[in-house]
N, CA, C, O and CB atoms as a CASP TS submission, in Angstrom:
PFRMAT TS
TARGET T0000
AUTHOR 0000-0000-0000
METHOD Language model
MODEL 1
PARENT N/A
ATOM      1  N   MET     1     -37.544  62.582   9.454  1.00  0.00           N
ATOM      2  CA  MET     1     -36.727  63.590  10.104  1.00  0.00           C
ATOM      3  C   MET     1     -37.522  64.884  10.267  1.00  0.00           C
ATOM      4  O   MET     1     -37.506  65.510  11.326  1.00  0.00           O
ATOM      5  CB  MET     1     -35.439  63.842   9.300  1.00  0.00           C
ATOM      6  N   LEU     2     -38.215  65.269   9.199  1.00  0.00           N
ATOM      7  CA  LEU     2     -38.980  66.515   9.226  1.00  0.00           C
ATOM      8  C   LEU     2     -40.068  66.460  10.289  1.00  0.00           C
ATOM      9  O   LEU     2     -40.297  67.444  10.992  1.00  0.00           O
ATOM     10  CB  LEU     2     -39.599  66.795   7.851  1.00  0.00           C
ATOM     11  N   GLU     3     -40.743  65.311  10.415  1.00  0.00           N
ATOM     12  CA  GLU     3     -41.793  65.173  11.419  1.00  0.00           C
ATOM     13  C   GLU     3     -41.221  65.270  12.830  1.00  0.00           C
ATOM     14  O   GLU     3     -41.814  65.898  13.707  1.00  0.00           O
ATOM     15  CB  GLU     3     -42.528  63.842  11.240  1.00  0.00           C
ATOM     16  N   ARG     4     -40.070  64.647  13.039  1.00  0.00           N
ATOM     17  CA  ARG     4     -39.437  64.690  14.361  1.00  0.00           C
ATOM     18  C   ARG     4     -39.044  66.122  14.728  1.00  0.00           C
ATOM     19  O   ARG     4     -39.267  66.558  15.858  1.00  0.00           O
ATOM     20  CB  ARG     4     -38.196  63.774  14.394  1.00  0.00           C
ATOM     21  N   LEU     5     -38.462  66.849  13.782  1.00  0.00           N
ATOM     22  CA  LEU     5     -38.081  68.235  14.049  1.00  0.00           C
ATOM     23  C   LEU     5     -39.308  69.106  14.293  1.00  0.00           C
ATOM     24  O   LEU     5     -39.296  69.993  15.146  1.00  0.00           O
ATOM     25  CB  LEU     5     -37.263  68.796  12.884  1.00  0.00           C
ATOM     26  N   SER     6     -40.358  68.843  13.538  1.00  0.00           N
ATOM     27  CA  SER     6     -41.583  69.601  13.692  1.00  0.00           C
ATOM     28  C   SER     6     -42.201  69.354  15.067  1.00  0.00           C
ATOM     29  O   SER     6     -42.626  70.294  15.738  1.00  0.00           O
ATOM     30  CB  SER     6     -42.574  69.238  12.588  1.00  0.00           C
ATOM     31  N   ALA     7     -42.248  68.096  15.481  1.00  0.00           N
ATOM     32  CA  ALA     7     -42.810  67.763  16.785  1.00  0.00           C
ATOM     33  C   ALA     7     -42.006  68.421  17.899  1.00  0.00           C
ATOM     34  O   ALA     7     -42.570  68.920  18.872  1.00  0.00           O
ATOM     35  CB  ALA     7     -42.848  66.242  16.983  1.00  0.00           C
ATOM     36  N   ARG     8     -40.712  68.419  17.751  1.00  0.00           N
ATOM     37  CA  ARG     8     -39.850  69.039  18.760  1.00  0.00           C
ATOM     38  C   ARG     8     -40.112  70.536  18.826  1.00  0.00           C
ATOM     39  O   ARG     8     -40.150  71.123  19.908  1.00  0.00           O
ATOM     40  CB  ARG     8     -38.362  68.770  18.450  1.00  0.00           C
ATOM     41  N   HIS     9     -40.293  71.146  17.664  1.00  0.00           N
ATOM     42  CA  HIS     9     -40.571  72.578  17.595  1.00  0.00           C
ATOM     43  C   HIS     9     -41.923  72.894  18.238  1.00  0.00           C
ATOM     44  O   HIS     9     -42.047  73.893  18.947  1.00  0.00           O
ATOM     45  CB  HIS     9     -40.548  73.062  16.130  1.00  0.00           C
ATOM     46  N   GLN    10     -42.930  72.062  18.002  1.00  0.00           N
ATOM     47  CA  GLN    10     -44.266  72.320  18.510  1.00  0.00           C
ATOM     48  C   GLN    10     -44.346  72.158  20.021  1.00  0.00           C
ATOM     49  O   GLN    10     -45.173  72.809  20.660  1.00  0.00           O
ATOM     50  CB  GLN    10     -45.257  71.402  17.844  1.00  0.00           C
ATOM     51  N   THR    11     -43.513  71.311  20.607  1.00  0.00           N
ATOM     52  CA  THR    11     -43.566  71.106  22.048  1.00  0.00           C
ATOM     53  C   THR    11     -42.915  72.245  22.812  1.00  0.00           C
ATOM     54  O   THR    11     -43.110  72.371  24.021  1.00  0.00           O
ATOM     55  CB  THR    11     -42.900  69.804  22.411  1.00  0.00           C
ATOM     56  N   ARG    12     -42.152  73.066  22.130  1.00  0.00           N
ATOM     57  CA  ARG    12     -41.478  74.188  22.772  1.00  0.00           C
ATOM     58  C   ARG    12     -42.468  75.325  22.956  1.00  0.00           C
ATOM     59  O   ARG    12     -43.047  75.814  21.985  1.00  0.00           O
ATOM     60  CB  ARG    12     -40.253  74.653  21.943  1.00  0.00           C
ATOM     61  N   LYS    13     -42.658  75.735  24.165  1.00  0.00           N
ATOM     62  CA  LYS    13     -43.550  76.848  24.477  1.00  0.00           C
ATOM     63  C   LYS    13     -42.804  78.162  24.297  1.00  0.00           C
ATOM     64  O   LYS    13     -41.636  78.273  24.673  1.00  0.00           O
ATOM     65  CB  LYS    13     -44.104  76.726  25.917  1.00  0.00           C
ATOM     66  N   PRO    14     -43.478  79.163  23.721  1.00  0.00           N
ATOM     67  CA  PRO    14     -42.832  80.464  23.600  1.00  0.00           C
ATOM     68  C   PRO    14     -42.461  81.009  24.981  1.00  0.00           C
ATOM     69  O   PRO    14     -43.245  80.933  25.927  1.00  0.00           O
ATOM     70  CB  PRO    14     -43.751  81.455  22.860  1.00  0.00           C
ATOM     71  N   ASN    15     -41.284  81.542  25.070  1.00  0.00           N
ATOM     72  CA  ASN    15     -40.792  82.079  26.322  1.00  0.00           C
ATOM     73  C   ASN    15     -40.519  83.563  26.122  1.00  0.00           C
ATOM     74  O   ASN    15     -39.757  83.932  25.229  1.00  0.00           O
ATOM     75  CB  ASN    15     -39.516  81.326  26.801  1.00  0.00           C
ATOM     76  N   PRO    16     -41.127  84.419  26.936  1.00  0.00           N
ATOM     77  CA  PRO    16     -40.916  85.855  26.755  1.00  0.00           C
ATOM     78  C   PRO    16     -39.463  86.278  26.930  1.00  0.00           C
ATOM     79  O   PRO    16     -39.078  87.363  26.493  1.00  0.00           O
ATOM     80  CB  PRO    16     -41.774  86.618  27.722  1.00  0.00           C
ATOM     81  N   THR    17     -38.655  85.438  27.560  1.00  0.00           N
ATOM     82  CA  THR    17     -37.251  85.796  27.746  1.00  0.00           C
ATOM     83  C   THR    17     -36.365  85.265  26.622  1.00  0.00           C
ATOM     84  O   THR    17     -35.146  85.435  26.663  1.00  0.00           O
ATOM     85  CB  THR    17     -36.756  85.270  29.077  1.00  0.00           C
ATOM     86  N   ASP    18     -36.974  84.615  25.605  1.00  0.00           N
ATOM     87  CA  ASP    18     -36.176  84.136  24.466  1.00  0.00           C
ATOM     88  C   ASP    18     -35.444  85.307  23.821  1.00  0.00           C
ATOM     89  O   ASP    18     -35.987  86.402  23.670  1.00  0.00           O
ATOM     90  CB  ASP    18     -37.076  83.416  23.420  1.00  0.00           C
ATOM     91  N   SER    19     -34.229  85.049  23.454  1.00  0.00           N
ATOM     92  CA  SER    19     -33.443  86.092  22.805  1.00  0.00           C
ATOM     93  C   SER    19     -33.912  86.278  21.367  1.00  0.00           C
ATOM     94  O   SER    19     -34.578  85.403  20.814  1.00  0.00           O
ATOM     95  CB  SER    19     -31.939  85.748  22.842  1.00  0.00           C
ATOM     96  N   PRO    20     -33.572  87.409  20.761  1.00  0.00           N
ATOM     97  CA  PRO    20     -33.910  87.607  19.350  1.00  0.00           C
ATOM     98  C   PRO    20     -33.301  86.518  18.464  1.00  0.00           C
ATOM     99  O   PRO    20     -33.866  86.165  17.428  1.00  0.00           O
ATOM    100  CB  PRO    20     -33.434  88.983  18.883  1.00  0.00           C
ATOM    101  N   THR    21     -32.160  85.995  18.872  1.00  0.00           N
ATOM    102  CA  THR    21     -31.527  84.934  18.099  1.00  0.00           C
ATOM    103  C   THR    21     -32.388  83.683  18.104  1.00  0.00           C
ATOM    104  O   THR    21     -32.549  83.036  17.069  1.00  0.00           O
ATOM    105  CB  THR    21     -30.135  84.621  18.651  1.00  0.00           C
ATOM    106  N   THR    22     -32.944  83.337  19.258  1.00  0.00           N
ATOM    107  CA  THR    22     -33.822  82.171  19.355  1.00  0.00           C
ATOM    108  C   THR    22     -35.075  82.390  18.528  1.00  0.00           C
ATOM    109  O   THR    22     -35.512  81.489  17.812  1.00  0.00           O
ATOM    110  CB  THR    22     -34.192  81.884  20.819  1.00  0.00           C
ATOM    111  N   SER    23     -35.645  83.555  18.619  1.00  0.00           N
ATOM    112  CA  SER    23     -36.844  83.864  17.841  1.00  0.00           C
ATOM    113  C   SER    23     -36.566  83.799  16.349  1.00  0.00           C
ATOM    114  O   SER    23     -37.384  83.293  15.581  1.00  0.00           O
ATOM    115  CB  SER    23     -37.378  85.242  18.210  1.00  0.00           C
ATOM    116  N   ALA    24     -35.418  84.308  15.939  1.00  0.00           N
ATOM    117  CA  ALA    24     -35.046  84.263  14.523  1.00  0.00           C
ATOM    118  C   ALA    24     -34.856  82.822  14.058  1.00  0.00           C
ATOM    119  O   ALA    24     -35.277  82.455  12.961  1.00  0.00           O
ATOM    120  CB  ALA    24     -33.761  85.072  14.276  1.00  0.00           C
ATOM    121  N   PHE    25     -34.214  82.003  14.907  1.00  0.00           N
ATOM    122  CA  PHE    25     -34.021  80.596  14.576  1.00  0.00           C
ATOM    123  C   PHE    25     -35.363  79.904  14.399  1.00  0.00           C
ATOM    124  O   PHE    25     -35.586  79.215  13.403  1.00  0.00           O
ATOM    125  CB  PHE    25     -33.197  79.892  15.662  1.00  0.00           C
ATOM    126  N   LEU    26     -36.262  80.088  15.370  1.00  0.00           N
ATOM    127  CA  LEU    26     -37.557  79.424  15.301  1.00  0.00           C
ATOM    128  C   LEU    26     -38.368  79.892  14.096  1.00  0.00           C
ATOM    129  O   LEU    26     -39.067  79.099  13.466  1.00  0.00           O
ATOM    130  CB  LEU    26     -38.340  79.671  16.579  1.00  0.00           C
ATOM    131  N   SER    27     -38.273  81.156  13.787  1.00  0.00           N
ATOM    132  CA  SER    27     -38.984  81.693  12.631  1.00  0.00           C
ATOM    133  C   SER    27     -38.449  81.083  11.332  1.00  0.00           C
ATOM    134  O   SER    27     -39.219  80.655  10.472  1.00  0.00           O
ATOM    135  CB  SER    27     -38.860  83.228  12.591  1.00  0.00           C
ATOM    136  N   ARG    28     -37.128  81.050  11.205  1.00  0.00           N
ATOM    137  CA  ARG    28     -36.532  80.485   9.992  1.00  0.00           C
ATOM    138  C   ARG    28     -36.827  78.984   9.890  1.00  0.00           C
ATOM    139  O   ARG    28     -37.131  78.482   8.808  1.00  0.00           O
ATOM    140  CB  ARG    28     -35.007  80.731   9.976  1.00  0.00           C
ATOM    141  N   PHE    29     -36.737  78.271  11.017  1.00  0.00           N
ATOM    142  CA  PHE    29     -37.043  76.846  11.011  1.00  0.00           C
ATOM    143  C   PHE    29     -38.478  76.617  10.549  1.00  0.00           C
ATOM    144  O   PHE    29     -38.730  75.783   9.679  1.00  0.00           O
ATOM    145  CB  PHE    29     -36.823  76.238  12.409  1.00  0.00           C
ATOM    146  N   ASN    30     -39.411  77.355  11.129  1.00  0.00           N
ATOM    147  CA  ASN    30     -40.816  77.180  10.791  1.00  0.00           C
ATOM    148  C   ASN    30     -41.083  77.511   9.325  1.00  0.00           C
ATOM    149  O   ASN    30     -41.823  76.790   8.656  1.00  0.00           O
ATOM    150  CB  ASN    30     -41.685  78.050  11.689  1.00  0.00           C
ATOM    151  N   ASP    31     -40.493  78.583   8.823  1.00  0.00           N
ATOM    152  CA  ASP    31     -40.665  78.954   7.421  1.00  0.00           C
ATOM    153  C   ASP    31     -40.121  77.862   6.498  1.00  0.00           C
ATOM    154  O   ASP    31     -40.756  77.505   5.506  1.00  0.00           O
ATOM    155  CB  ASP    31     -39.965  80.293   7.131  1.00  0.00           C
ATOM    156  N   SER    32     -38.949  77.340   6.831  1.00  0.00           N
ATOM    157  CA  SER    32     -38.349  76.284   6.018  1.00  0.00           C
ATOM    158  C   SER    32     -39.196  75.017   6.050  1.00  0.00           C
ATOM    159  O   SER    32     -39.409  74.375   5.021  1.00  0.00           O
ATOM    160  CB  SER    32     -36.929  75.978   6.503  1.00  0.00           C
ATOM    161  N   LYS    33     -39.670  74.668   7.221  1.00  0.00           N
ATOM    162  CA  LYS    33     -40.512  73.471   7.384  1.00  0.00           C
ATOM    163  C   LYS    33     -41.780  73.594   6.541  1.00  0.00           C
ATOM    164  O   LYS    33     -42.155  72.655   5.841  1.00  0.00           O
ATOM    165  CB  LYS    33     -40.882  73.258   8.877  1.00  0.00           C
ATOM    166  N   LYS    34     -42.433  74.744   6.608  1.00  0.00           N
ATOM    167  CA  LYS    34     -43.654  74.958   5.824  1.00  0.00           C
ATOM    168  C   LYS    34     -43.371  74.895   4.328  1.00  0.00           C
ATOM    169  O   LYS    34     -44.155  74.328   3.567  1.00  0.00           O
ATOM    170  CB  LYS    34     -44.287  76.307   6.177  1.00  0.00           C
ATOM    171  N   SER    35     -42.259  75.472   3.909  1.00  0.00           N
ATOM    172  CA  SER    35     -41.890  75.450   2.498  1.00  0.00           C
ATOM    173  C   SER    35     -41.660  74.028   2.007  1.00  0.00           C
ATOM    174  O   SER    35     -42.128  73.653   0.932  1.00  0.00           O
ATOM    175  CB  SER    35     -40.643  76.290   2.265  1.00  0.00           C
ATOM    176  N   ILE    36     -40.941  73.244   2.792  1.00  0.00           N
ATOM    177  CA  ILE    36     -40.673  71.855   2.415  1.00  0.00           C
ATOM    178  C   ILE    36     -41.972  71.063   2.363  1.00  0.00           C
ATOM    179  O   ILE    36     -42.190  70.293   1.427  1.00  0.00           O
ATOM    180  CB  ILE    36     -39.687  71.200   3.403  1.00  0.00           C
ATOM    181  N   ALA    37     -42.828  71.241   3.351  1.00  0.00           N
ATOM    182  CA  ALA    37     -44.106  70.526   3.374  1.00  0.00           C
ATOM    183  C   ALA    37     -44.948  70.891   2.150  1.00  0.00           C
ATOM    184  O   ALA    37     -45.580  70.023   1.547  1.00  0.00           O
ATOM    185  CB  ALA    37     -44.882  70.845   4.671  1.00  0.00           C
ATOM    186  N   ALA    38     -44.957  72.156   1.791  1.00  0.00           N
ATOM    187  CA  ALA    38     -45.716  72.587   0.613  1.00  0.00           C
ATOM    188  C   ALA    38     -45.140  71.970  -0.664  1.00  0.00           C
ATOM    189  O   ALA    38     -45.889  71.561  -1.551  1.00  0.00           O
ATOM    190  CB  ALA    38     -45.714  74.125   0.506  1.00  0.00           C
ATOM    191  N   GLN    39     -43.818  71.904  -0.753  1.00  0.00           N
ATOM    192  CA  GLN    39     -43.190  71.293  -1.921  1.00  0.00           C
ATOM    193  C   GLN    39     -43.554  69.815  -2.023  1.00  0.00           C
ATOM    194  O   GLN    39     -43.819  69.309  -3.114  1.00  0.00           O
ATOM    195  CB  GLN    39     -41.666  71.459  -1.857  1.00  0.00           C
ATOM    196  N   ILE    40     -43.568  69.130  -0.891  1.00  0.00           N
ATOM    197  CA  ILE    40     -43.903  67.704  -0.884  1.00  0.00           C
ATOM    198  C   ILE    40     -45.356  67.509  -1.294  1.00  0.00           C
ATOM    199  O   ILE    40     -45.659  66.640  -2.112  1.00  0.00           O
ATOM    200  CB  ILE    40     -43.650  67.085   0.510  1.00  0.00           C
ATOM    201  N   GLU    41     -46.253  68.306  -0.735  1.00  0.00           N
ATOM    202  CA  GLU    41     -47.681  68.164  -1.027  1.00  0.00           C
ATOM    203  C   GLU    41     -48.023  68.490  -2.472  1.00  0.00           C
ATOM    204  O   GLU    41     -48.913  67.867  -3.051  1.00  0.00           O
ATOM    205  CB  GLU    41     -48.482  69.050  -0.112  1.00  0.00           C
ATOM    206  N   SER    42     -47.338  69.447  -3.054  1.00  0.00           N
ATOM    207  CA  SER    42     -47.689  69.893  -4.405  1.00  0.00           C
ATOM    208  C   SER    42     -46.903  69.193  -5.505  1.00  0.00           C
ATOM    209  O   SER    42     -47.143  69.439  -6.687  1.00  0.00           O
ATOM    210  CB  SER    42     -47.478  71.369  -4.517  1.00  0.00           C
ATOM    211  N   SER    43     -45.982  68.339  -5.138  1.00  0.00           N
ATOM    212  CA  SER    43     -45.120  67.737  -6.147  1.00  0.00           C
ATOM    213  C   SER    43     -45.531  66.307  -6.465  1.00  0.00           C
ATOM    214  O   SER    43     -45.344  65.388  -5.667  1.00  0.00           O
ATOM    215  CB  SER    43     -43.680  67.767  -5.686  1.00  0.00           C
ATOM    216  N   ALA    44     -46.093  66.151  -7.649  1.00  0.00           N
ATOM    217  CA  ALA    44     -46.396  64.811  -8.149  1.00  0.00           C
ATOM    218  C   ALA    44     -45.298  64.386  -9.117  1.00  0.00           C
ATOM    219  O   ALA    44     -45.318  63.273  -9.643  1.00  0.00           O
ATOM    220  CB  ALA    44     -47.794  64.770  -8.843  1.00  0.00           C
ATOM    221  N   ASN    45     -44.353  65.268  -9.344  1.00  0.00           N
ATOM    222  CA  ASN    45     -43.279  65.033 -10.305  1.00  0.00           C
ATOM    223  C   ASN    45     -42.039  64.514  -9.581  1.00  0.00           C
ATOM    224  O   ASN    45     -41.431  65.244  -8.798  1.00  0.00           O
ATOM    225  CB  ASN    45     -42.949  66.330 -11.088  1.00  0.00           C
ATOM    226  N   PRO    46     -41.658  63.262  -9.833  1.00  0.00           N
ATOM    227  CA  PRO    46     -40.484  62.690  -9.154  1.00  0.00           C
ATOM    228  C   PRO    46     -39.182  63.439  -9.439  1.00  0.00           C
ATOM    229  O   PRO    46     -38.229  63.320  -8.669  1.00  0.00           O
ATOM    230  CB  PRO    46     -40.320  61.250  -9.562  1.00  0.00           C
ATOM    231  N   SER    47     -39.124  64.189 -10.501  1.00  0.00           N
ATOM    232  CA  SER    47     -37.892  64.928 -10.812  1.00  0.00           C
ATOM    233  C   SER    47     -37.647  66.058  -9.807  1.00  0.00           C
ATOM    234  O   SER    47     -36.543  66.599  -9.748  1.00  0.00           O
ATOM    235  CB  SER    47     -37.961  65.502 -12.237  1.00  0.00           C
ATOM    236  N   ARG    48     -38.657  66.420  -9.022  1.00  0.00           N
ATOM    237  CA  ARG    48     -38.508  67.462  -8.000  1.00  0.00           C
ATOM    238  C   ARG    48     -37.912  66.926  -6.706  1.00  0.00           C
ATOM    239  O   ARG    48     -37.509  67.703  -5.841  1.00  0.00           O
ATOM    240  CB  ARG    48     -39.850  68.101  -7.712  1.00  0.00           C
ATOM    241  N   LEU    49     -37.853  65.599  -6.567  1.00  0.00           N
ATOM    242  CA  LEU    49     -37.359  65.006  -5.325  1.00  0.00           C
ATOM    243  C   LEU    49     -35.945  65.451  -4.947  1.00  0.00           C
ATOM    244  O   LEU    49     -35.697  65.682  -3.764  1.00  0.00           O
ATOM    245  CB  LEU    49     -37.390  63.516  -5.441  1.00  0.00           C
ATOM    246  N   PRO    50     -35.015  65.581  -5.879  1.00  0.00           N
ATOM    247  CA  PRO    50     -33.679  66.068  -5.492  1.00  0.00           C
ATOM    248  C   PRO    50     -33.715  67.471  -4.879  1.00  0.00           C
ATOM    249  O   PRO    50     -32.968  67.757  -3.943  1.00  0.00           O
ATOM    250  CB  PRO    50     -32.758  66.073  -6.705  1.00  0.00           C
ATOM    251  N   ASP    51     -34.574  68.338  -5.400  1.00  0.00           N
ATOM    252  CA  ASP    51     -34.702  69.695  -4.835  1.00  0.00           C
ATOM    253  C   ASP    51     -35.274  69.644  -3.425  1.00  0.00           C
ATOM    254  O   ASP    51     -34.819  70.366  -2.538  1.00  0.00           O
ATOM    255  CB  ASP    51     -35.596  70.577  -5.733  1.00  0.00           C
ATOM    256  N   ILE    52     -36.275  68.788  -3.221  1.00  0.00           N
ATOM    257  CA  ILE    52     -36.886  68.650  -1.904  1.00  0.00           C
ATOM    258  C   ILE    52     -35.879  68.055  -0.928  1.00  0.00           C
ATOM    259  O   ILE    52     -35.772  68.494   0.217  1.00  0.00           O
ATOM    260  CB  ILE    52     -38.156  67.774  -1.976  1.00  0.00           C
ATOM    261  N   SER    53     -35.150  67.059  -1.390  1.00  0.00           N
ATOM    262  CA  SER    53     -34.125  66.439  -0.550  1.00  0.00           C
ATOM    263  C   SER    53     -33.059  67.452  -0.149  1.00  0.00           C
ATOM    264  O   SER    53     -32.611  67.464   0.997  1.00  0.00           O
ATOM    265  CB  SER    53     -33.479  65.255  -1.279  1.00  0.00           C
ATOM    266  N   ALA    54     -32.659  68.287  -1.075  1.00  0.00           N
ATOM    267  CA  ALA    54     -31.655  69.314  -0.782  1.00  0.00           C
ATOM    268  C   ALA    54     -32.184  70.315   0.241  1.00  0.00           C
ATOM    269  O   ALA    54     -31.441  70.755   1.118  1.00  0.00           O
ATOM    270  CB  ALA    54     -31.241  70.046  -2.072  1.00  0.00           C
ATOM    271  N   ALA    55     -33.456  70.673   0.137  1.00  0.00           N
ATOM    272  CA  ALA    55     -34.052  71.601   1.093  1.00  0.00           C
ATOM    273  C   ALA    55     -34.087  70.985   2.496  1.00  0.00           C
ATOM    274  O   ALA    55     -33.818  71.672   3.481  1.00  0.00           O
ATOM    275  CB  ALA    55     -35.475  71.993   0.645  1.00  0.00           C
ATOM    276  N   ILE    56     -34.413  69.708   2.586  1.00  0.00           N
ATOM    277  CA  ILE    56     -34.425  69.022   3.879  1.00  0.00           C
ATOM    278  C   ILE    56     -33.014  68.961   4.449  1.00  0.00           C
ATOM    279  O   ILE    56     -32.809  69.186   5.642  1.00  0.00           O
ATOM    280  CB  ILE    56     -35.013  67.599   3.742  1.00  0.00           C
ATOM    281  N   SER    57     -32.052  68.658   3.600  1.00  0.00           N
ATOM    282  CA  SER    57     -30.658  68.598   4.034  1.00  0.00           C
ATOM    283  C   SER    57     -30.188  69.962   4.541  1.00  0.00           C
ATOM    284  O   SER    57     -29.497  70.049   5.556  1.00  0.00           O
ATOM    285  CB  SER    57     -29.758  68.118   2.883  1.00  0.00           C
ATOM    286  N   ASP    58     -30.560  71.009   3.840  1.00  0.00           N
ATOM    287  CA  ASP    58     -30.199  72.371   4.280  1.00  0.00           C
ATOM    288  C   ASP    58     -30.815  72.689   5.638  1.00  0.00           C
ATOM    289  O   ASP    58     -30.171  73.306   6.487  1.00  0.00           O
ATOM    290  CB  ASP    58     -30.656  73.416   3.239  1.00  0.00           C
ATOM    291  N   LEU    59     -32.063  72.268   5.842  1.00  0.00           N
ATOM    292  CA  LEU    59     -32.716  72.506   7.131  1.00  0.00           C
ATOM    293  C   LEU    59     -32.013  71.731   8.243  1.00  0.00           C
ATOM    294  O   LEU    59     -31.808  72.257   9.337  1.00  0.00           O
ATOM    295  CB  LEU    59     -34.203  72.110   7.065  1.00  0.00           C
ATOM    296  N   GLU    60     -31.648  70.487   7.962  1.00  0.00           N
ATOM    297  CA  GLU    60     -30.922  69.694   8.961  1.00  0.00           C
ATOM    298  C   GLU    60     -29.596  70.357   9.323  1.00  0.00           C
ATOM    299  O   GLU    60     -29.236  70.419  10.498  1.00  0.00           O
ATOM    300  CB  GLU    60     -30.673  68.267   8.440  1.00  0.00           C
ATOM    301  N   LYS    61     -28.873  70.850   8.328  1.00  0.00           N
ATOM    302  CA  LYS    61     -27.601  71.530   8.580  1.00  0.00           C
ATOM    303  C   LYS    61     -27.814  72.801   9.405  1.00  0.00           C
ATOM    304  O   LYS    61     -27.023  73.112  10.295  1.00  0.00           O
ATOM    305  CB  LYS    61     -26.904  71.873   7.251  1.00  0.00           C
ATOM    306  N   PHE    62     -28.879  73.523   9.102  1.00  0.00           N
ATOM    307  CA  PHE    62     -29.202  74.734   9.849  1.00  0.00           C
ATOM    308  C   PHE    62     -29.451  74.405  11.317  1.00  0.00           C
ATOM    309  O   PHE    62     -28.974  75.113  12.204  1.00  0.00           O
ATOM    310  CB  PHE    62     -30.430  75.432   9.241  1.00  0.00           C
ATOM    311  N   VAL    63     -30.197  73.331  11.574  1.00  0.00           N
ATOM    312  CA  VAL    63     -30.480  72.928  12.952  1.00  0.00           C
ATOM    313  C   VAL    63     -29.205  72.530  13.677  1.00  0.00           C
ATOM    314  O   VAL    63     -28.985  72.930  14.820  1.00  0.00           O
ATOM    315  CB  VAL    63     -31.480  71.772  12.978  1.00  0.00           C
ATOM    316  N   VAL    64     -28.369  71.745  13.017  1.00  0.00           N
ATOM    317  CA  VAL    64     -27.121  71.311  13.629  1.00  0.00           C
ATOM    318  C   VAL    64     -26.232  72.514  13.936  1.00  0.00           C
ATOM    319  O   VAL    64     -25.653  72.605  15.018  1.00  0.00           O
ATOM    320  CB  VAL    64     -26.385  70.319  12.711  1.00  0.00           C
ATOM    321  N   LYS    65     -26.129  73.411  13.002  1.00  0.00           N
ATOM    322  CA  LYS    65     -25.278  74.600  13.167  1.00  0.00           C
ATOM    323  C   LYS    65     -25.727  75.456  14.348  1.00  0.00           C
ATOM    324  O   LYS    65     -24.909  76.082  15.022  1.00  0.00           O
ATOM    325  CB  LYS    65     -25.288  75.441  11.888  1.00  0.00           C
ATOM    326  N   ASN    66     -27.031  75.474  14.587  1.00  0.00           N
ATOM    327  CA  ASN    66     -27.579  76.338  15.638  1.00  0.00           C
ATOM    328  C   ASN    66     -27.928  75.600  16.913  1.00  0.00           C
ATOM    329  O   ASN    66     -28.563  76.167  17.802  1.00  0.00           O
ATOM    330  CB  ASN    66     -28.795  77.034  15.135  1.00  0.00           C
ATOM    331  N   SER    67     -27.521  74.341  17.017  1.00  0.00           N
ATOM    332  CA  SER    67     -27.775  73.564  18.224  1.00  0.00           C
ATOM    333  C   SER    67     -26.743  73.902  19.282  1.00  0.00           C
ATOM    334  O   SER    67     -25.643  74.358  18.973  1.00  0.00           O
ATOM    335  CB  SER    67     -27.760  72.059  17.921  1.00  0.00           C
ATOM    336  N   SER    68     -27.105  73.677  20.514  1.00  0.00           N
ATOM    337  CA  SER    68     -26.174  73.911  21.615  1.00  0.00           C
ATOM    338  C   SER    68     -24.990  72.974  21.489  1.00  0.00           C
ATOM    339  O   SER    68     -25.139  71.840  21.033  1.00  0.00           O
ATOM    340  CB  SER    68     -26.869  73.722  22.979  1.00  0.00           C
ATOM    341  N   PRO    69     -23.795  73.445  21.894  1.00  0.00           N
ATOM    342  CA  PRO    69     -22.600  72.606  21.772  1.00  0.00           C
ATOM    343  C   PRO    69     -22.631  71.393  22.655  1.00  0.00           C
ATOM    344  O   PRO    69     -21.688  70.602  22.651  1.00  0.00           O
ATOM    345  CB  PRO    69     -21.386  73.398  22.086  1.00  0.00           C
TER
END
């Protein structure tokens, strides 16, 4: 899921007419994605998986909440 969202984000070209809301969304999405990726890369401890899973779930909810109707 994270890879699919990341690929979708990367294919979007910055548009100078993007609203501040769009810019804020993209910034928060990118920050969350990087944080999750860092947690996955640095975690050799399986007990951290629930925290990582929760972070991914929160990101998915954020995307759904901010998607077009």
